[in-house]
C-alpha positions as CSV (number, residue, x, y, z in Angstrom):
1,M,0.0,0.0,0.0
2,K,1.4,3.4,-1.0
3,R,1.3,6.1,1.7
4,E,1.7,9.8,1.2
5,L,2.2,12.8,3.5
6,T,2.7,16.5,2.9
7,L,4.8,18.3,5.4
8,I,4.8,22.0,5.9
9,G,7.6,23.7,7.8
10,R,10.4,26.2,7.5
11,E,13.4,23.9,7.0
12,R,12.8,21.6,4.0
13,G,10.9,21.4,0.8
14,L,9.8,23.8,-1.8
15,P,9.0,27.4,-0.9
16,L,5.3,28.2,-0.5
17,P,4.6,31.7,-2.0
18,G,3.1,34.2,0.3
19,T,3.7,32.3,3.5
20,N,6.6,34.2,5.0
21,G,9.2,31.5,4.6
22,F,7.2,28.3,4.9
23,R,8.1,25.3,2.7
24,R,6.2,22.2,1.5
25,E,7.6,18.7,1.2
26,H,5.7,15.8,-0.2
27,I,6.9,12.3,0.8
28,T,5.7,8.8,-0.1
29,W,6.5,5.3,1.2
30,R,5.2,1.8,0.9
31,E,3.7,-0.1,3.8
32,Q,5.6,-3.1,4.9
33,D,5.4,-5.7,7.7
34,S,8.4,-4.7,9.7
35,L,8.3,-7.8,11.9
36,F,8.3,-10.1,8.8
37,A,11.2,-8.1,7.3
38,E,13.2,-8.5,10.5
39,H,12.5,-12.3,10.5
40,Q,13.6,-12.5,6.9
41,A,16.8,-10.7,7.7
42,F,17.5,-12.9,10.8
43,V,17.0,-16.1,8.8
44,A,19.2,-14.8,6.0
45,S,21.9,-14.0,8.6
46,C,21.7,-17.4,10.1
47,L,21.5,-19.5,7.0
48,E,23.4,-17.4,4.4
49,G,25.8,-15.4,6.5
50,A,24.1,-12.1,5.5
51,P,25.1,-9.1,7.6
52,V,23.1,-8.6,10.8
53,V,20.6,-5.8,10.3
54,V,19.7,-5.4,14.0
55,D,22.2,-6.4,16.6
56,A,21.5,-7.9,20.0
57,M,21.9,-4.5,21.8
58,A,19.3,-2.9,19.6
59,G,17.0,-5.9,20.3
60,R,17.5,-5.5,24.0
61,R,16.7,-1.7,23.8
62,A,13.5,-2.5,21.7
63,L,12.4,-5.1,24.3
64,A,13.1,-2.7,27.2
65,A,11.0,0.0,25.4
66,A,8.1,-2.5,24.7
67,L,8.2,-3.7,28.4
68,A,8.1,0.0,29.6
69,V,5.2,0.7,27.4
70,A,3.3,-2.3,28.6
71,Q,4.0,-1.3,32.3
72,S,2.9,2.3,31.6
73,I,-0.4,1.0,30.1
74,T,-1.0,-1.2,33.2
75,D,-0.2,1.6,35.6
76,S,-2.4,4.1,33.7
77,R,-5.3,1.7,33.7
78,E,-5.0,1.0,37.4
79,R,-5.0,4.8,38.2
80,M,-8.0,5.3,36.0
81,E,-9.9,2.4,37.6
82,L,-9.0,3.7,41.1
83,S,-10.2,7.2,40.2
84,G,-13.5,5.8,38.9
85,L,-12.8,7.1,35.4
86,I,-13.2,3.6,34.0
87,G,-14.7,0.4,35.3
88,A,-12.5,-2.4,36.7
89,G,-11.5,-4.8,33.9
């Protein structure tokens, strides 16, 4: 799936006449399944000796971030339940 986005700012892109220095940049990209791509790269590294795309340290940082997000969601839900904002789940 092709995705598109138009950015308006002062630093990049084509000048927008009459906007006192604002610029417009149009970017596009294709959707991809990032997890599938990571798995493909991992398998290629193991079976074919391809270069490692994501090293263990980056993986650990990603895991730590995911765990922190999950804990934050749990903590936020608990606070909302205790305040009566939402019902107990």
